[in-house]
C-alpha positions in Angstrom: 11.2 3.2 -15.3 10.6 1.2 -18.4 7.2 1.5 -20.0 4.8 -1.1 -18.8 3.9 -3.5 -21.5 0.1 -4.0 -21.7 0.3 -5.7 -25.1 -3.4 -6.6 -25.3 -5.7 -3.9 -24.1 -8.5 -6.3 -23.7 -6.7 -8.0 -20.8 -7.2 -4.8 -18.8 -11.0 -5.0 -19.0 -12.7 -6.8 -16.2 -15.8 -8.6 -17.4 -17.2 -9.5 -14.0 -16.5 -10.7 -10.6 -18.3 -13.4 -8.5 -21.6 -12.3 -7.0 -20.6 -12.9 -3.4 -17.8 -10.4 -3.8 -20.2 -7.7 -4.7 -22.7 -8.8 -2.0 -19.9 -8.0 0.5 -19.4 -4.6 -1.0 -23.0 -3.4 -1.2 -22.4 -0.9 1.6 -19.3 0.6 0.0 -19.6 3.9 -1.9 -19.7 3.6 -5.7 -18.0 6.0 -8.1 -17.8 6.3 -11.9 -14.9 8.0 -13.7 -15.5 9.2 -17.3 -12.7 10.4 -19.5 -13.0 13.9 -21.0 -13.4 14.2 -24.8 -10.1 13.8 -26.6 -8.6 11.4 -24.0 -8.5 7.6 -24.0 -7.0 4.8 -22.0 -4.1 4.7 -24.4 -3.1 8.1 -23.2 -2.9 6.8 -19.7 -0.9 3.7 -20.6 1.6 6.0 -22.4 2.2 7.8 -19.1 0.3 10.9 -20.0 -1.8 12.8 -17.6 -5.5 12.9 -18.7 -8.6 14.8 -17.7 -11.7 13.1 -16.4 -14.8 13.5 -14.3 -15.7 11.5 -11.2 -19.4 11.0 -10.3 -21.0 9.2 -7.4 -21.8 9.2 -3.7 -22.2 12.7 -2.1 -20.8 14.4 -5.3 -22.8 16.9 -7.2 -24.8 15.7 -10.3 -22.2 17.1 -12.8 -19.4 15.3 -10.9 -15.9 16.8 -10.1 -13.1 17.2 -12.5 -9.9 15.3 -11.8 -6.6 14.2 -13.5 -5.4 10.6 -13.9 -2.0 9.1 -14.7 -0.1 5.9 -13.9 1.6 6.1 -10.6 5.2 5.0 -11.0 5.7 4.7 -7.3 3.9 1.4 -7.6 6.4 0.0 -10.2 6.4 -3.5 -8.7 2.6 -3.7 -8.6 2.3 -2.3 -12.2 4.5 -5.1 -13.4 2.8 -7.8 -11.5 -0.9 -7.0 -11.9 -3.3 -6.7 -14.7 -4.6 -3.3 -13.7 -2.2 -0.4 -13.1 -2.2 1.9 -10.1 -3.6 5.3 -11.1 -2.7 8.6 -9.5 -5.7 10.9 -9.1 -5.8 14.6 -8.3 -9.0 16.4 -7.2 -9.5 20.1 -6.4 -9.5 20.4 -2.6 -12.3 23.0 -2.5 -14.7 20.8 -4.6 -14.5 17.8 -2.2 -14.6 19.6 1.2 -18.2 18.4 1.9 -18.1 15.0 0.3 -17.0 11.5 1.2 -13.8 12.2 -0.6 -12.9 15.2 1.6 -9.7 13.5 2.8 -8.6 12.5 -0.7 -7.3 15.5 -2.6 -4.5 13.4 -4.1 -4.7 9.7 -4.0 -3.8 6.4 -5.6 -6.3 3.9 -7.0 -5.4 0.3 -6.3 -7.4 -2.5 -7.9 -7.4 -6.1 -7.0 -4.2 -7.8 -8.1 -5.2 -11.3 -9.4 -1.7 -12.8 -9.3 -2.6 -15.1 -6.4 -5.3 -17.7 -5.9 -4.6 -18.1 -2.1 -7.2 -15.5 -1.1 -10.5 -14.4 -2.6 -10.6 -11.1 -4.4 -12.0 -9.0 -1.6 -9.8 -10.5 1.1 -6.7 -9.6 -1.0 -7.7 -6.0 -1.0 -8.6 -6.1 2.6 -5.2 -7.5 3.4 -3.7 -4.4 1.8 -6.0 -2.2 3.9 -4.7 -4.0 6.9 -1.1 -3.5 5.8 -1.6 0.3 5.7 -3.2 0.1 9.2 -0.1 -1.6 10.4 1.9 1.3 9.0 0.1 3.5 11.5 0.7 1.2 14.4 4.4 0.6 13.6 5.5 3.9 12.2 2.8 6.3 13.6 2.2 7.5 10.0 -0.9 5.9 8.4 -2.2 6.7 4.9 -5.9 7.4 4.8 -7.6 4.6 2.9 -11.1 4.2 1.5 -12.6 0.9 0.0 -15.0 1.7 -2.8 -16.7 0.3 -5.9 -15.2 2.0 -8.9 -15.9 2.0 -12.6 -13.4 3.7 -15.0 -14.5 4.2 -18.6 -12.5 2.0 -20.9 -10.7 0.2 -18.1 -13.4 -1.7 -16.3 -16.8 -2.8 -17.7 -18.5 -2.3 -14.4 -17.9 -1.0 -10.9 -15.4 -3.2 -9.1 -13.6 -3.1 -5.7 -10.8 -0.6 -5.5 -8.8 0.9 -2.7 -8.1 4.7 -2.5 -4.9 5.5 -0.7 -3.8 8.9 0.3 -0.8 10.2 -1.7 2.7 10.4 -0.2 2.7 14.2 -0.7 -0.5 14.5 1.3 0.7 12.2 4.0 3.8 14.2 4.4 1.9 17.5 4.5 -0.4 16.2 7.2 2.7 15.7 9.4 4.2 19.1 8.4 6.8 17.6 6.2 7.3 16.7 2.6 7.8 13.7 0.4 11.5 13.4 -0.4 12.5 11.9 -3.8 16.2 11.5 -3.0 17.9 8.6 -4.7 21.2 7.0 -3.8 20.5 7.6 -0.1 22.5 5.6 2.3 21.0 3.9 5.4 23.2 5.7 7.9 21.7 9.0 6.8 18.2 8.0 7.8 16.4 8.2 11.1 17.8 5.0 12.6 14.7 4.2 14.7 12.5 4.6 11.7 15.0 2.6 9.6 14.8 -0.3 12.0 11.0 -0.2 12.1 11.0 -0.2 8.3 13.3 -3.3 8.0 11.4 -5.3 10.6 8.1 -4.4 8.9 9.5 -5.8 5.6 10.5 -9.0 7.4 7.0 -9.3 8.8 5.5 -8.8 5.3 8.0 -11.2 3.7 8.9 -8.4 1.2 12.3 -8.8 -0.6 11.4 -6.3 -3.4 12.6 -3.0 -2.0 15.7 -1.0 -2.4 16.7 2.1 -0.6 19.1 3.5 -3.3 16.4 3.7 -5.9 13.4 4.1 -3.6 11.9 0.9 -4.9 8.7 0.0 -3.0 9.3 2.7 -0.5 9.2 6.5 0.0 11.2 8.9 2.2 9.4 11.4 4.4 10.7 14.5 6.0 9.5 15.0 9.5 10.4 18.2 11.5 13.3 17.6 13.8 14.3 14.2 12.4 16.5 12.8 9.6 14.6 11.3 6.5 12.1 8.6 7.5 11.8 5.5 5.3 8.2 4.4 4.8 6.9 1.2 3.1 5.1 1.8 -0.1 3.7 -0.7 -2.7 3.1 -3.9 -0.7 2.3 -6.0 -3.8 5.6 -7.9 -3.7 5.0 -8.9 0.0 4.6 -12.6 0.3 2.1 -12.0 3.0 -0.3 -10.8 0.3 0.5 -13.5 -2.2 1.1 -16.8 -0.5 0.7 -18.3 2.9 3.9 -17.6 4.8 5.9 -19.9 6.9 7.7 -18.7 10.0 10.9 -18.4 8.0 12.1 -14.8 7.6 14.2 -15.9 4.7 14.4 -12.6 2.9 17.8 -11.2 2.0 19.2 -7.7 1.9 22.6 -6.0 2.4 21.5 -3.7 5.2 22.0 -4.1 9.0 20.5 -2.6 12.1 22.3 -1.1 15.1 21.9 -3.5 18.1 20.9 -0.9 20.7 18.3 0.7 18.4 17.0 -2.7 17.4 16.4 -3.5 21.1 14.5 -0.2 21.6 12.4 -0.8 18.6 11.7 -4.4 19.6 10.5 -3.3 23.0 8.2 -0.7 21.4 6.8 -3.2 19.0 6.1 -5.7 21.8 4.0 -3.0 23.4 2.0 -2.8 20.1 1.4 -6.6 19.9 -2.1 -6.5 21.4 -3.1 -3.6 19.2 -1.9 -5.4 16.1 -3.8 -8.6 17.1 -7.0 -6.6 17.7 -6.6 -4.9 14.3 -6.9 -8.4 12.7 -10.2 -9.1 14.5 -11.6 -5.8 13.3 -11.0 -6.5 9.6 -14.1 -7.9 7.8 -12.3 -10.8 6.1 -14.6 -13.3 4.5 -13.4 -16.3 6.5 -12.5 -16.8 10.1 -9.7 -19.1 8.9 -7.8 -16.1 7.5 -8.1 -14.2 10.7 -6.9 -17.2 12.7 -3.9 -17.7 10.4 -2.9 -14.0 10.6 -3.3 -14.2 14.3 -1.0 -17.2 14.6 1.5 -15.7 12.1 1.7 -12.5 14.1 2.2 -14.3 17.4 5.0 -16.3 15.8 6.6 -13.1 14.5 6.8 -11.7 18.0 8.2 -14.9 19.3 10.9 -14.7 16.7 11.5 -11.1 17.6 12.3 -12.1 21.2 14.5 -15.0 20.2 18.0 -13.7 20.5 19.5 -16.7 18.7 17.0 -16.5 15.9 17.7 -12.8 15.3 21.5 -13.4 15.4 21.1 -16.1 12.8 19.3 -13.7 10.5 22.5 -11.6 10.3 20.5 -8.3 10.4 22.4 -6.8 13.4 25.4 -4.8 12.5 28.7 -6.4 13.6 30.7 -4.5 16.1 33.8 -2.7 14.7 
């Protein structure tokens, strides 16, 4: 991937966020990351791995050593947002009795201020919700933790951030591994998971993914199954950036087998209530956002059951 251009380092420094945002996050754990002597933010932006120390809730007074680097899995987000996604690695033994016990390897996602349609916290909460949907739709859900985080040289104060379990650790939890196989063809994948993946992208309004280069996605190995595609980096999803209409107008060159589509559709319909309930459980700042997501989700399922609508999308493979 081409080097991210952060021409003016000062643009990366967050000078403050509205008080109501922090009022909503008072109950979230707060952490501070300090770079070890000899390392600077420039090292990170040059794609170097640096050493640092994290201090905060339930951690010992001296803190815990960790490494940081830019995570290139989030290439779309790194291009679109002011703050890059950072990949962190903590020693597992040091965190076993802490609030970070499930986060040996994780990604740090900051608020992406490329949209004015949601307030800052709701934008991050929408991403939390998207990862929860991954668990409902794919039965694989990354662990997430919403925190307040200050990183020396990057943020002036502790700001909202989302910690997301790494693909390697997700795969390991399901006794598999993260596959970095490029030029993969869709017919080689687990076809049920492939259909779930494509429909998930339609739901999100995401047109910025590519199987051949693993753009905005990862492949997981799962015992007894072909490679399983999994959505990664939701920053390009229109659901997170602009209010969506009911038009699934995203384009791709892939198609789904009709019999498998019907099976997946039936399975998703059984998850409809769980998805709607997940919206209600999210602590969004306004009831209007919950109401809109509720209506949008209901419309998605209506479209899913509309044979003529699905036919018009051209996502079902033609019979040969």
